[in-house]
N, C-alpha and C positions, 0 to 999 in steps of 0.2 A: 088408703091413709097416706097423708103427706110424709115426705122424708123427715122433715123437722120434728113431727109428732112421734115418729118412730124413735128418733134419737132421744127425745125427751123421755119416752117410756123406758128405753134401755137405761138411761142415766138414773132414773128413779128406782128401777129394779136393782141396779148395781148398788145404790146407796142402801136400800133395804137389806140386801144380802150381806153387805159389809156390817151393818148394824146387828143382824142376826148372828153372824160369826163372832163378832166381838162380844155380844151378850153371852153366848155359850162358852167362849174362851176364858172369861173372867172367873176361873175357878182357883185363883191364887189365894194365898192367905191374907193378903192385904186387899180389901175391897176398895175399888176406885169408883166413886160415884160421879155422875155427870154434873158438872158445875152449871149454874144458870148461864154463864157466859158461853159455855160450849153448846148448850141448847139453843141459845140465841143465834150463835154462828151457824149451827145446823139449819135452823129455820131460814136464815138469809140465803144460804146456799140453795135450799129447796125452792125458795121463792124466786131466786135468780134463774133456776132451771125452768120453773113454770112460766115465768114471764120472759122467756127467751126470744119470743117473737119480736118484742120491742128491744132492740139491741142495747140502747142506752140504759134502760131500766134493768134489764137482765144482767148485763155486765156490772152495773153498779152494785146490785144486790149480791152478786157473786163475790165481788171485791170486798164488800163490807164483811161478808161471812168469812172470807179468808183472813182478813186483818184481825177480826175478833178471835179467830181460832189461834192465830200466832200470838196475840196478846195473852190468851189463856195459857198457852204452852209456856211462855216466858214466866208468867206468874206462878204456875205450878212448879216449874223447875226451881225458882227462887225459894218457894216454900219448902220444897224437899231438901234443898241445900241447908236451909236454916234448921230444919228438923234433925239433920244428920250431925250438926255441930254441937 
């Protein structure tokens, strides 16, 4: 197996493990659901990893995923601050 495919497999495995840990860790009183924007960002990151052979496409998809996740974080923080007031 090529080295790049091994890195892709390790990256996907790491993302799955992080998802599993976060799923079981959410035993707090306030349930946080995944917003559609977060799901879309997660999809773009995975697509960027899968299309990593084409650098322009892979990096573009990863960048879109990161930007969407940052936008979602900012939106959620603003909503939490409004709810506290």
